[in-house]
N, C-alpha and C positions, 0 to 999 in steps of 0.2 A: 117310112122305111123302118123295118124291125131290126134292132141291133142283135148281134150274135149273143146267144145265151151262154156261150162257153169261152173260157180262156184256153188256148191251145199252145203247146210248146213242145219242141223236140230237144230242148236243153235239159239234160239230166240233172245238173246242179239245181236249177230253179224248181224243177219238178220234185226233187228230193226234199228241198227246203219246204215247199208248200205241203207236201205229204207229211213231213215231220211236224209241221205246225197244225196238223189235224184236218187238212183239206182232203176230200175224197176224190179219187180219180173216177171220172164218169165214163171214160173210154180210152182205148189205145188203138190208134189207126196207123196204117202204113203211110209212108211218104214216097216222094219220087226217088229218094235214095233208098235202095233195098236194105242198107245196113242201119237205117234210122227208123224210129217210130215217133209218132206224135201223141202226146198225152193231152186229154181234155179234162177240164175241171168246170163244174157249173159256176158261172160267174155270179158272185155275191159281193156285197160291199166289203166284207172281211177279206175275201180273196183279192179284190182290187187293192186294198190297203197293203196286203202282204207283197203283192207283185211290185207295187210302187216302192215299198220299203226295200225290197231285194235289189231293185234296179237303181234307185236313186237315194237310198238312205245313207246316213253317216255310218262309217265303218264301226264306230264305237257305240252305236245304238243297241241297247240291251235286247230289244225286240228281235234283232237280227241273230242273236245267239241261240243256238240249238244245242242242248246237251248231246254229247257225242253218241251216247247209247241210243237216243231217239233217232238221230240221223242215220246211224248204222242200221238200226232196225228198219227204218223207212227205205234205205237203199236196198237192203236184202229183199224186202217185200216187193218193191218195184221191179227188181231183177227177176223175181219169181213170176210176177205178172207178165213180164216180157217173154219168159221162156215157157209159158204154158199155152 
């Protein structure tokens, strides 16, 4: 059985975190909920580490920290992608 090559999420906070850490969005797809979209990222070992860190990491882990201007830029770019 072939594993999925993509990490998919409709959670904007984790998507913004991954994007601000340099991961590239591979696609944006509709969901069953018309007001939500699902972001896809190509699954890599680094992406898996970041997802695990985001979900299960210690709150004071420095790798979880994102400079506010990186996060804000990522948020704006993602919103632009949603609105185009």
